[in-house]
N, C-alpha and C positions, 0 to 999 in steps of 0.2 A: 520327324527329327526330335532327337534330343536336344530339348533346350537346356536343361540342368547341365550339360556337359560340353557344350561348346566352349572353344575358346573365347575369351575377350579380350576385348582391345588389343593392345600390343605388349601383351605379358609374356609372350613365347618368343624372346629374343635371345638366343644364347650369349653367354659371356664369350669374348673371342679370346683364342688362345695365342698366345705369341711364343715363336721360336726361331730358329735360324735357318733359312733354305738352303740347300744345297743343290747343284744341279737342277733348280727347277726354272724354266724359262715362261710358263704359261699358267694358267689356272687349272688346278686338278680337282677333279669332283668324282669319289668314289665312295666304296663301302670298306670298312675298318675293318680287319681282321689280326688277331692276335698270331705272332708270328715267331717262333724259336729258333734262332739261327741255328746252323751247322759251323759256323767260323765267328769270330770276333768284328761284328759291325761295330763296336763302340770300346771306347777306353773307360767306361765303366764297369760295374760287376753285375750289373742286372741283365739278365739273357732274355729280358722278356720286352719285344719291341711290336709295335703294330705296323702292317701292310694296309696300303690303300690300293683296292683292286676294283676292276670294272665291274666285276660279278662274284657271285658264289662260286662258279664254277672252279675245281681244283687246279686246273692248268690256265687258268684265265691270268693277264700279266698283270705284276705288280707294278702300278703306277708310281709310287714311293713309299717310303718308310717313316714311320716315325718313333723318335726317342727321346726319352727323359734325357738320357747322356749325351754327351758330345760325340761325334762319328771318329773314329780313328783316321788318322792322318792317310792310312794305305787305300781305305776304303773311299776317302773322298777323291782320289784319284782316279776312278774307275767312274762310269757312265751311271752309277746308280742315282737316283733322285731320293733327298731326306727333307723333313725336318727335324732337324736337332734341336737340344737344350730347351726342351718342353718344360716348364715349371712342373715338379712332380704332383703338387695338387689338381692340375689342368691335365695332368698324362692320366691320373686315375679317374677322371672324368668319362674317357674313353671306353667303349664298350662294342664287343663284337656286333657287326650289324649296322652302327652308327652311319650315316652318312655326312661326309665331312668334303669342305672345300679347302684345298690347299693352295695357298699363293706366293709367287716368287718373293713375296716381301715378307715371309715366313708366318702369315699369319694362318689359323687352322679355324675353321669356324664350323660346328656342329650344326648341320643342316636338317639333319633328323635322330631324335634319341630313341633307341628302341626300347627304354622302358618307361616313356614319358606317354601319358595321354593325350597331352596338349602341344602338339606339332604343328607348325604352321611353315607357309611360304613367305619370307621376310621380302617384299616385293621392292620397296623404296625405302629411303629415310626421308625422301622430301613430303612437304604436306602444304597445303594452300589456306590452312588455317592457322591460329597462334592461339591455342586453346591454353586457358589461363591454368589449368590443371593437369596437362598432358604430362603423361608419364615417360613419354620418351620424346624429347624436343627434335625438332628437324633439325638434320645434321647437312654437312656439306659434303658427305661421301658420295661417290658416283653410284648410280644404280646397279644392282648384280647384274652380270649378262644375262641376257634372255636364254642361251644356249644352255649357260651352267644350272640355270633353273630347270630347264626342262629336261637335262640329264639327271639333276636330282630328283625330279618327279617319278622318272622311270626308276630309278633304284627305291624310292619309297615305297612306289607301287609292290613292290617284292615281299613288304612286311604286311601288306594289307590292311593298311590304317583303318579306324573305325570312323575317324573323322578328319578335316583337314580344313584350314583356313589361309585365306592369302589376305596378307596384313601388311602394314606400314609404320610409319608415313602413309601417306594416301593411295592407296593403289590404283585409282582410277587417274592418276597422272601418267601412268603408264601408256594410255590409250591404247592403241592396238595391241601391243605387247600383253595388257590385262588379258584381253582375247584368246590370244596364244597361250597364255598359263590356263586360262580356263579350259580351253580346248584340249592340253594336254593333260589336264586331269582327268577330264572325259576319257580320253582315250586311253591312257594306262591304269588309272584307279576308277571305272565308271560304278563302282558299289559304294564308293566312297561319299559320304555327304560333304558338299563345301559350303563353308561361308566366305562370304567377302565382307570384309571388317571397312566401312568407307563411312565419312562423313556425308556421303548423298548426293553432293553439291554437281560434280558432272553427270549425273543420270538426269538433271534438266534438260540434257541434249536427248532427244529423240531417238536420233539415228544411232548414236552411241548405246543406248538401251537396246534398241533392236537388233544390233548386232552382237550383243551379249548373248539376247534370248536366242538367237538364230543358231548359237553352239549348241542348244537343246542339251545340256547339262540336266541330267533326270533327277540329280538332288542338289540343287543350288540355292543359298539362301544369303539374303542381303541385311548385314546387321550395322544398324545407321541410327548414330545419337540426336536425339532430339531433347535439349536441357529446358525449355521451357515452351510455355504456350504463348508467352509475351514475346514478340520478335525483339524487341530490343534488348532483352535479358539474354535470350538466348545468342544473339549478334555481340554482345557486351562479355559473355563466357568464351566464344570461341573465336573472337578478338579480330572479326573482319565484317565489316558492315553489308547487309544484303543476305547474308548466309541462311538465315530463316527460312526466306521463300525459295531462295534455291534448294534447298534441302528438302522443303515441301513438294515442289515442284517435281524433283526427283522421286521423291516416294509415290506420286502420282502417276509418273510414268512406268515404273515397274509394276504398280499397281494394274495399267492398263493391259500388261501382259501377264496377268495373274502371278507374278511371283512373290515368292515365301520372303515375309519381311519380318525384322524383329526392328523394334524400338528400343533404345537404351539410353537411358539418361544417369548420369553421377549425381550422387545427391552432395549438395552445396548449400552452404548458408544463403549462396544469392538466389537460388531456384526452388529450395525444399519446400517454403511457406506457400508455393503454388502447384505443389503436386497434384492437388484434387483438380484443379483448374487443368493442369496439363493432362491428365487421365479424361475429363470432360471433352477435352479438346479432340484427344484422338478416338474417342469413341463417336464424335458428331463429325470430324472431318477425315478419320483414316480407317474408319472401319475394317478397312481391307487388312490390316497387319495381323498377322499370326500370334505375335507375342510381344510383351513387353517386361522390360527388366529396368529396377532400379536397383543400382549399384555403388557399395561403397567406395570412396576413394583411396587409391593407392598412393601414398604420400611419396613420390619420389618426381625427377625430373621437375618440371614446371610446377608441380604441386607443392613440393618442398620448398622450393624457392619462392613462393608465393603462402605459405604455409600461414604466417601470419593473418591472413586474409580469408584464408580458403580452411584452415582447418578449424572442426567443431565437434565434441562429442558426439558420435554417431547416435548414441540414446536419443540426443536430442530431437532426431529426426524422425523416430519411431511414430509419433503423433500422426504426423504428415504422411508418412507411408500408409499407415495404416488406412488412411481416409482415402488415399488412392487406389489402394490395392482392393478395398472393399468394392470401391465404386466400379473397377475393370473387373474385377470377378462376378459383380452381378449382371454387368453388360455382356459377359460370356466370351471375355476375350483373356486369354492366359496370360498369367503374369508370373514374374519370379522378382524374389530379394537375392539379389548376389553383395558378397564381400561383406555380410554384418553375421555376427555371433548370435547363436540363439539365447545366450543368456541375456542379452539385452534386448531382444525381441517378445513381444507377448505369446504367450503360448499358442494363441488363435494364430499367430502368422506363422509359426513354424512350417506347415505345410507349404508354404510359400519359399522357402529359404532353400538357397542350394547350396553344395561344394563347387565354388566356382573357380577358387584361386587355383592358378596352375601349379602343379604338382612340384615344381622345381623351384617355386619361389613360397609353399606354403609353410607355416609353421603351426605350433602351439605355445604357451607360454604355462610358467608353473602352476599359476590357477587352474588352468585345465588337467590338470594331473588329479585323477579320480572322479570327475566328472561323468555321469551317466548316459551324458549327451555327446560326449566328444567324438563319437565315431560317424555322427550324423550332423555335427557343425563343420564348418567351412573353414575354421580357425582364422587365421592372420597372413596379412603380406610380410613377408620376413623383410621385404624392401624398406617396410614403412617405419621400422625402429620403433622408437619411443612413441609414436603417435597412433596410440589405442585408446580405448574407452576406459574412463575409472572406474566403469561399472561391473566390470567382468568378475563372476563367480561361478564355481563350481555349482552344477544342477542334480 
């Protein structure tokens, strides 16, 4: 599996689009197609609208229409379904083939972006941890309906995605429904590698792991964070006592079934000084893992809220990174650096650096203009704003 390009964390959660629903009484999942109508749907001058359809067949029924302009009163009296008054900047995000969810409340969510290489299934906003740097803190919103998710998977499969992930929140909180999602991915996208982004705690339940493995997905990977070799420090970062030992037990259960595992850790002032010890812990106790990733922090959500305690110029972690990466590399454990810019890393670490930031939130700054390594560099989180290294320079 291509570790360099798998999705990380909860990065791909599309910004919701809000309009006004007309004649929509239940959720609609479908693909978007540009539609040029033969008569006036709207009171505006733009003749272009989108249709949400079940599939690509030219005679498949239209489930709903999407318009940036208000729908004309004459059309509203008919039985057609619409999402109207979509903000223009949101309307222009839509593309032919996108898989969307339209709700009776007028929300329109892009579930699959046809031009993105970082698509995922957002399984739940719930989580059983309180990570101090979580980019997407838990919400009180209800979980997406499992039937809507499976319908979305069927439509995504038509695009033959190169990779897919199930993320959240914490996907394992779905229990049996997570197994349904994995099974649907196997059925409709059997050749697409699937990553489960989880804190790993629920995998301490051997029976649960056994049921997941029984699905026999041929390209399943588990991406699980471990923030320190020190249980106290790990638990302090995730905000729940006992989490370290539960996660390690979960990792061991996955290993008993020979599952593909990636360990992830975010670089923070609280844990960077022990990266070398974490590398040794992994080598001595978790030798079965296939890959280890050290990740720069996205400063959004809880990370921005706690930035006074969490933010430190990433260049200050470089020595700690180098020690850990050299150790793991010599131990023949694949290792990567995510979310760091090449100019702040010594050249000998460049080969471990990956372009890992999701394309829809990746950006470069003025200092990057004219850099000879820009095409190889992962750039910045646009969401992190002013939180970036002071040591950026053109190479």
